[in-house]
C-alpha positions as CSV (number, residue, x, y, z in Angstrom):
1,M,113.8,125.5,99.9
2,T,111.4,123.8,97.4
3,L,109.5,120.9,98.9
4,V,108.0,117.9,97.1
5,A,105.7,115.1,98.4
6,G,105.6,111.5,97.5
7,V,102.8,109.1,98.3
8,D,102.9,105.3,98.6
9,S,99.3,104.0,98.6
10,S,100.1,100.4,99.2
11,T,97.9,97.4,100.1
12,Q,98.2,97.9,103.8
13,S,98.6,101.7,104.3
14,C,99.2,105.1,102.8
15,K,102.6,106.7,103.4
16,V,103.5,110.3,102.6
17,V,107.0,111.7,102.6
18,I,107.9,115.4,102.1
19,R,111.4,116.1,100.9
20,D,113.7,118.9,99.8
21,A,113.4,118.8,96.0
22,E,117.1,119.7,95.5
23,T,118.8,117.4,97.9
24,G,116.2,114.7,98.7
25,A,116.5,115.4,102.5
26,L,113.5,114.2,104.4
27,V,111.6,117.0,106.0
28,R,108.6,115.2,107.5
29,S,106.3,112.2,106.9
30,G,103.0,110.6,107.9
31,S,101.0,107.5,107.4
32,A,97.5,106.0,107.8
33,P,96.2,102.4,107.5
34,H,94.1,100.9,104.8
35,P,91.3,98.4,105.4
36,E,92.2,94.7,105.2
37,G,90.8,92.5,102.5
38,T,91.3,91.9,98.8
39,E,88.6,94.3,97.7
40,V,88.4,97.9,99.0
41,H,86.3,100.9,98.1
42,P,88.6,103.6,96.7
43,A,87.1,106.1,99.1
44,A,89.1,104.4,101.8
45,W,92.3,105.3,99.9
46,W,91.2,108.9,99.8
47,D,90.5,109.0,103.5
48,A,93.8,107.4,104.3
49,L,95.6,109.9,102.0
50,C,94.0,112.8,103.8
51,Q,94.9,111.3,107.2
52,A,98.5,110.6,106.1
53,V,98.9,114.1,104.7
54,A,97.6,115.6,107.9
55,A,100.1,113.5,109.9
56,A,102.8,114.8,107.7
57,G,101.9,118.4,108.4
58,G,99.9,119.2,105.3
59,L,100.9,120.3,101.8
60,G,100.7,124.0,102.3
61,D,104.4,124.5,101.5
62,V,104.7,121.7,98.9
63,A,105.2,122.6,95.2
64,A,104.6,119.2,93.6
65,L,103.2,115.8,94.5
66,S,103.2,112.4,92.9
67,I,101.4,109.2,93.9
68,A,102.8,105.6,93.6
69,A,100.4,102.8,94.4
70,Q,99.8,99.1,94.4
71,Q,99.5,97.8,90.9
72,H,96.7,96.0,89.0
73,G,93.8,97.0,91.2
74,M,90.6,97.2,89.1
75,V,88.8,100.6,89.7
76,C,85.6,100.8,87.6
77,L,83.7,104.1,87.2
78,D,80.4,104.9,85.6
79,A,79.8,107.8,83.2
80,D,79.4,110.2,86.1
81,G,82.7,109.2,87.7
82,S,81.1,107.2,90.5
83,V,82.7,104.0,91.6
84,V,80.7,101.0,90.3
85,R,81.9,98.4,92.9
86,P,84.7,98.1,95.4
87,A,88.1,97.7,93.7
88,L,89.5,94.2,93.3
89,L,93.1,94.3,94.5
90,W,96.1,92.6,93.0
91,N,96.0,89.8,95.6
92,D,92.4,88.9,94.9
93,T,92.6,85.5,93.2
94,R,88.9,85.0,92.3
95,S,89.7,85.7,88.6
96,A,92.1,82.7,88.4
97,R,89.7,80.8,86.1
98,A,89.2,83.9,84.0
99,A,93.0,84.1,83.5
100,E,93.1,80.5,82.4
101,E,90.3,81.1,79.9
102,L,92.0,84.2,78.4
103,V,95.3,82.3,78.0
104,G,93.5,79.4,76.5
105,E,91.7,81.6,74.0
106,L,94.7,83.4,72.7
107,G,97.8,81.4,73.7
108,A,100.5,82.3,76.2
109,Q,103.0,83.2,73.4
110,Q,100.6,85.6,71.8
111,W,99.8,87.4,75.1
112,A,103.5,87.7,75.9
113,E,104.2,89.2,72.4
114,A,101.2,91.5,72.7
115,V,101.7,93.0,76.1
116,G,104.9,91.5,77.6
117,T,102.9,89.4,80.1
118,V,100.8,86.3,80.3
119,P,97.5,86.9,82.3
120,V,97.3,85.7,85.9
121,A,94.7,86.4,88.5
122,S,96.6,89.5,89.7
123,F,96.2,91.5,86.4
124,T,93.4,93.9,85.7
125,V,92.4,92.2,82.4
126,T,91.5,89.0,84.3
127,K,89.4,90.9,86.9
128,L,87.4,92.5,84.1
129,R,86.6,89.1,82.6
130,W,85.5,88.0,86.0
131,L,83.3,91.1,86.4
132,A,81.7,90.6,83.0
133,E,80.9,87.0,83.8
134,H,79.8,87.2,87.5
135,E,78.4,90.8,87.8
136,P,77.1,91.6,84.3
137,D,74.8,94.4,85.5
138,K,77.7,96.2,87.1
139,A,79.9,95.5,84.1
140,A,77.3,97.1,81.9
141,R,77.6,100.4,84.0
142,V,81.4,100.6,83.6
143,A,82.3,103.6,81.5
144,A,86.0,103.9,82.5
145,V,88.6,101.6,84.1
146,C,91.6,102.8,86.0
147,L,94.1,101.8,88.6
148,P,94.6,102.9,92.3
149,H,97.2,105.6,91.6
150,D,95.2,106.8,88.6
151,W,92.1,107.2,90.7
152,L,93.8,109.1,93.5
153,T,95.6,111.5,91.1
154,W,92.3,112.1,89.3
155,R,90.5,112.7,92.6
156,L,93.0,115.3,93.4
157,S,93.1,117.0,89.9
158,D,89.4,116.7,88.9
159,G,87.4,113.8,90.2
160,R,84.4,114.4,88.0
161,D,85.2,114.1,84.3
162,I,86.4,110.6,83.4
163,S,88.0,111.8,80.2
164,T,90.7,113.5,82.3
165,L,91.9,110.2,83.8
166,T,95.7,109.7,83.4
167,T,98.2,107.0,84.3
168,D,101.8,106.3,83.6
169,R,103.6,103.6,81.6
170,S,104.7,101.6,84.6
171,D,101.2,101.1,86.0
172,A,99.6,100.7,82.5
173,S,102.0,97.8,81.8
174,G,100.4,95.8,84.6
175,T,96.9,95.8,83.2
176,G,97.3,93.2,80.5
177,Y,96.0,95.5,77.8
178,W,98.9,98.0,77.3
179,S,102.2,97.1,75.5
180,P,105.5,98.4,76.9
181,A,107.1,97.6,73.6
182,T,104.9,99.8,71.5
183,G,103.6,102.2,74.1
184,E,100.0,101.6,73.0
185,Y,96.8,100.1,74.5
186,R,95.6,96.9,73.1
187,T,91.9,97.6,73.2
188,D,91.2,94.4,71.2
189,L,92.4,92.4,74.2
190,L,90.3,94.6,76.5
191,D,87.3,93.9,74.3
192,R,88.1,90.2,74.4
193,A,88.2,90.1,78.1
194,F,85.3,92.5,79.0
195,G,83.0,92.5,76.0
196,H,83.3,96.2,75.4
197,K,85.9,99.0,75.4
198,P,85.5,101.4,78.4
199,L,87.5,104.6,78.5
200,L,91.1,104.2,79.6
201,P,93.4,106.7,81.2
202,R,95.8,108.7,79.0
203,V,99.4,107.4,79.5
204,L,101.8,110.2,80.5
205,G,105.5,110.4,79.9
206,P,107.9,109.9,82.8
207,A,108.1,113.6,83.8
208,E,104.8,114.8,82.3
209,R,102.5,116.6,84.6
210,A,99.1,115.0,85.3
211,G,97.8,118.5,86.2
212,V,98.3,121.6,88.2
213,L,95.9,121.7,91.2
214,E,94.5,125.2,91.5
215,P,92.5,126.2,94.6
216,T,89.3,126.0,92.5
217,G,90.1,122.5,91.4
218,F,88.7,121.0,94.6
219,A,85.3,122.6,94.0
220,A,85.3,121.0,90.5
221,A,86.2,117.7,92.1
222,G,83.1,117.9,94.2
223,L,85.1,117.6,97.4
224,L,82.7,119.4,99.8
225,N,83.9,122.9,98.9
226,A,87.2,124.3,97.9
227,G,88.1,125.8,101.2
228,S,87.4,122.8,103.4
229,A,89.0,120.3,101.1
230,R,92.2,122.2,100.8
231,A,92.2,122.7,104.5
232,R,91.8,118.9,105.0
233,L,95.0,118.4,103.0
234,G,96.7,121.4,104.6
235,L,97.0,123.3,101.3
236,A,97.4,127.0,101.1
237,E,94.3,128.8,99.6
238,T,96.2,130.4,96.8
239,D,99.1,128.3,95.7
240,P,98.9,125.6,92.9
241,L,100.2,122.1,93.4
242,I,101.9,120.3,90.5
243,L,100.8,116.7,90.1
244,G,103.3,114.2,88.7
245,P,102.3,111.2,86.5
246,G,102.5,108.7,89.3
247,A,103.8,105.1,89.1
248,G,103.2,101.5,90.1
249,D,104.8,100.7,93.4
250,N,107.7,98.6,92.1
251,A,108.6,101.3,89.6
252,G,108.4,103.8,92.4
253,A,110.8,101.8,94.5
254,A,113.3,101.5,91.7
255,L,113.2,105.2,91.2
256,G,113.5,105.9,95.0
257,L,116.5,103.5,95.2
258,G,118.2,105.1,92.2
259,A,118.3,101.7,90.6
260,R,120.2,101.6,87.3
261,P,120.6,99.0,84.5
262,G,122.1,95.9,86.0
263,D,120.6,96.4,89.4
264,V,118.1,93.8,90.7
265,V,115.8,94.7,93.6
266,V,114.4,92.0,95.9
267,S,111.5,93.5,97.8
268,I,110.0,91.6,100.8
269,G,106.7,93.2,101.5
270,T,103.1,91.9,101.5
271,S,104.1,90.4,98.2
272,G,107.6,89.5,97.2
273,T,109.0,91.0,94.1
274,V,112.3,90.6,92.2
275,F,112.7,93.1,89.4
276,A,115.5,94.6,87.3
277,V,116.0,97.9,85.5
278,W,116.8,97.0,81.9
279,Q,117.0,98.7,78.5
280,A,114.8,96.4,76.5
281,P,111.3,95.0,76.8
282,T,110.8,91.4,77.6
283,A,108.2,88.8,76.5
284,E,108.4,85.6,78.4
285,P,105.6,83.1,77.5
286,T,105.5,81.0,80.6
287,G,104.2,84.0,82.6
288,T,106.9,83.8,85.2
289,V,108.4,87.1,84.3
290,A,106.1,90.1,83.8
291,G,107.5,92.5,81.2
292,F,106.6,95.7,82.8
293,A,107.8,99.3,82.1
294,D,109.6,101.4,84.6
295,A,109.1,105.1,85.6
296,T,112.0,106.5,83.5
297,G,111.3,105.3,80.0
298,R,113.2,102.0,80.5
299,F,111.8,98.6,81.4
300,L,111.2,96.6,84.6
301,P,111.0,92.8,84.1
302,L,109.5,91.5,87.3
303,V,108.7,88.3,89.1
304,C,106.1,88.5,91.9
305,T,105.3,86.0,94.7
306,L,102.2,86.3,96.8
307,N,104.1,85.0,99.8
308,A,106.8,87.1,101.4
309,A,106.8,89.0,104.7
310,R,103.5,87.4,105.8
311,V,105.4,84.0,105.8
312,L,107.6,85.5,108.5
313,D,104.4,86.7,110.3
314,A,103.0,83.2,110.1
315,G,106.2,81.8,111.6
316,R,106.0,84.2,114.5
317,A,102.4,83.3,115.1
318,V,103.1,79.6,115.0
319,L,105.9,79.9,117.5
320,G,104.3,82.7,119.5
321,V,107.5,84.9,119.3
322,S,108.4,88.4,118.3
323,Q,110.1,89.2,115.0
324,G,113.4,89.6,116.8
325,E,113.1,86.3,118.5
326,L,112.1,84.5,115.2
327,S,115.3,85.9,113.7
328,R,117.4,84.8,116.7
329,L,115.9,81.3,116.5
330,A,116.5,81.0,112.8
331,L,120.2,82.0,113.1
332,S,120.7,79.5,115.9
333,A,119.7,76.6,113.6
334,P,122.0,75.1,110.9
335,A,121.7,76.0,107.3
336,G,119.0,73.7,105.8
337,A,117.4,73.3,109.2
338,D,118.6,69.6,109.3
339,G,116.3,68.7,106.4
340,L,113.2,70.7,107.4
341,T,111.8,72.5,104.3
342,L,108.8,74.9,104.0
343,I,107.0,75.4,100.7
344,P,105.6,78.8,101.6
345,Y,102.5,78.9,99.5
346,L,100.3,80.1,102.4
347,E,98.1,82.3,100.3
348,G,98.1,80.4,97.0
349,E,100.9,81.5,94.7
350,R,101.4,83.7,91.6
351,T,104.9,82.5,90.8
352,P,104.6,79.7,90.0
353,N,101.0,80.3,89.0
354,R,99.2,78.1,91.6
355,P,96.4,80.3,93.0
356,D,94.8,77.4,94.8
357,A,98.0,76.0,96.3
358,A,98.6,75.5,100.0
359,G,101.9,75.6,102.0
360,A,103.6,72.4,103.1
361,L,106.3,71.4,105.6
362,H,108.5,68.5,104.5
363,G,111.2,66.5,106.3
364,L,109.9,66.8,109.8
365,R,111.7,64.5,112.2
366,L,112.2,64.3,116.0
367,A,115.7,65.8,115.6
368,N,114.4,69.0,113.8
369,S,111.2,69.4,115.7
370,T,112.4,72.5,117.5
371,P,111.4,76.2,117.4
372,A,114.8,77.0,115.9
373,H,114.6,74.6,113.1
374,L,111.0,75.7,112.3
375,A,112.1,79.4,112.3
376,R,114.9,78.6,110.0
377,A,112.6,76.7,107.6
378,Y,110.2,79.7,107.4
379,V,113.0,82.1,106.5
380,E,114.7,79.8,104.0
381,G,111.4,78.8,102.4
382,M,110.4,82.4,101.8
383,L,113.9,83.2,100.4
384,C,113.9,80.2,98.1
385,G,110.7,81.4,96.5
386,L,112.3,84.8,95.8
387,A,115.5,83.1,94.5
388,D,113.3,81.3,91.9
389,G,112.4,84.8,90.7
390,L,116.0,85.8,90.4
391,D,116.7,82.6,88.4
392,A,113.9,83.5,86.0
393,L,115.4,87.0,85.3
394,T,118.8,85.6,84.6
395,A,117.3,82.9,82.3
396,L,116.0,85.8,80.1
397,G,119.5,87.3,79.9
398,V,118.8,90.1,82.3
399,P,122.2,91.2,83.7
400,V,122.6,91.0,87.4
401,G,125.1,93.5,88.9
402,R,124.0,94.7,92.4
403,V,121.3,92.9,94.3
404,L,119.4,95.3,96.6
405,L,117.3,93.9,99.4
406,I,114.4,96.1,100.7
407,G,111.0,95.9,102.3
408,G,109.7,95.1,105.7
409,G,111.0,91.6,105.6
410,A,114.6,92.9,105.1
411,R,114.5,94.3,108.6
412,S,115.0,90.8,109.9
413,E,118.6,90.1,110.8
414,A,118.1,86.4,109.8
415,V,116.7,87.4,106.4
416,R,119.7,89.7,105.7
417,A,122.2,87.1,106.9
418,I,120.7,84.1,105.1
419,A,119.8,85.8,101.8
420,P,123.2,85.7,100.2
421,S,123.5,81.9,100.5
422,I,120.1,81.3,99.0
423,L,120.2,84.0,96.3
424,G,123.7,83.0,95.4
425,R,125.1,86.5,95.4
426,P,126.3,89.2,97.8
427,V,123.4,91.4,98.9
428,L,123.3,95.1,99.6
429,V,120.7,96.2,102.1
430,P,119.9,100.0,102.2
431,P,118.7,101.4,105.5
432,P,114.9,100.9,106.1
433,G,113.0,103.5,104.3
434,E,109.8,104.3,102.3
435,Y,111.4,103.8,98.9
436,V,108.1,103.7,97.0
437,A,107.1,107.1,98.5
438,D,110.6,108.4,98.0
439,G,110.5,107.4,94.3
440,A,107.2,109.3,94.0
441,A,108.7,112.3,95.6
442,L,111.7,112.2,93.2
443,Q,109.2,112.0,90.3
444,A,107.4,115.0,91.7
445,A,110.7,116.9,91.7
446,W,111.2,115.8,88.1
447,A,107.8,117.0,87.1
448,K,108.5,120.3,88.8
449,F,111.9,121.0,87.2
450,G,111.8,118.9,84.0
451,G,114.7,117.4,82.2
452,E,115.6,114.2,80.3
453,E,116.5,112.3,83.5
454,P,115.2,112.5,87.0
455,P,117.1,114.6,89.6
456,R,119.9,112.8,91.4
457,W,119.6,112.7,95.2
458,E,122.3,111.3,97.4
459,A,122.1,107.5,97.5
460,A,121.5,105.8,100.9
461,D,124.3,104.0,102.5
462,T,124.1,100.2,102.1
463,E,125.1,97.3,104.2
464,L,126.9,94.4,102.5
465,H,126.1,90.8,103.3
466,E,128.1,87.9,101.8
467,D,128.1,84.1,102.3
468,Q,128.8,81.0,100.3
469,P,126.0,79.9,98.0
470,L,124.1,76.7,99.0
471,P,122.9,75.1,95.8
472,W,122.0,71.9,97.6
473,L,119.4,73.7,99.7
474,R,117.8,75.1,96.6
475,E,117.8,71.7,95.0
476,R,116.0,70.1,98.0
477,Y,113.5,72.9,98.0
478,H,112.8,72.4,94.2
479,G,112.3,68.7,94.8
480,Y,109.5,69.3,97.3
481,R,108.1,72.3,95.4
482,D,107.6,70.1,92.3
483,L,106.0,67.1,94.0
484,G,102.6,68.2,92.6
485,A,100.8,71.1,91.1
486,S,99.5,72.2,94.5
């Protein structure tokens, strides 16, 4: 049996799955936490990867590995490959003003046509502008810029020579200076944002190998010494390990789900994402839809909200209840919570682009001042934000066949039951799983065996949820949402 490993280096943790390359059957898995915060030194990701690999029983019998990770994070390296400053993560909004400046300088339409996206605070290009303006001494030291999955793959394969950095098209498409339509970097936009053109990772094809990790590779990477580093990851002393190209987390999830053209995935994690596999690139000038690439050579138009599962966490904290009790309370209240509406911008918002926004609760009366009504409002408010994302995709002409609901938030019974009425469509819910890591494992198998298309593993069983759409609830939400810019 040939084994492959997939890694999901997310905002909150590192997950590793080890699967049978032929069938996709799960053999073992492990995880480790990441530090909290919106800036993190990449060394913490490496430590978590080693811990998660150890928890998964090591890589000694694994033939290939691929890493999917959170998108957009700005990792800056000097000429020697040392990290210049802690990485700014996708959810760090300090570059909001920089984003506004960049859009004002070039125009939203021109940005959309150039790279398929309009800059917002999440994107790497805006973080580089912020760095140049606020930490010019550090900016001057930057010789290369990469992304979280790029850095981890490089650390495994070399970790010393910045000219060997690689990425993939899905993650490159989230930088703001790579075009999914042309497959080329726009270094003129990088220069506009940063003032100079640091080295950028080579963009690999969907099944192209990032490298083959030989036992001596760890010594070249400066990881203590070859023996101890391989031992830390549980690698055999003589066997090579194929490294896949890696991917952004959403592209990894689409690959892990086996999503095909016409499928829309609604993922409720730290962020909320609504994305579709499509055959053509998109360029939407309002910035609502990011025209990303996927991990197969297709495209992945995507809408992201900053507020998703943490809205449910906030509801549990306010009510002092468990997730299960929040769900029970929400389902005990009527649809629409008798007029109580939550605008869930608890951490600012990316879609719509309101980084300084705050949440708001509207329509509070004596009759709906109950735990059940409040629980319902939290669930409905979060889902209304995601439904706005689905509307944005359909407005571009993206076809919607199946709607797949995944992520930690999808484990809530209330979310699963209420989603069809707010999204306006039947919803398929696969069993809980590590779909980003699974997609990375599938990509590792693809890199191992080659071929025009990724291997086909047996699809997970899905649970169907249906209900009547409630357009009046969405209309009420929109009325409160649009009361003001904040």
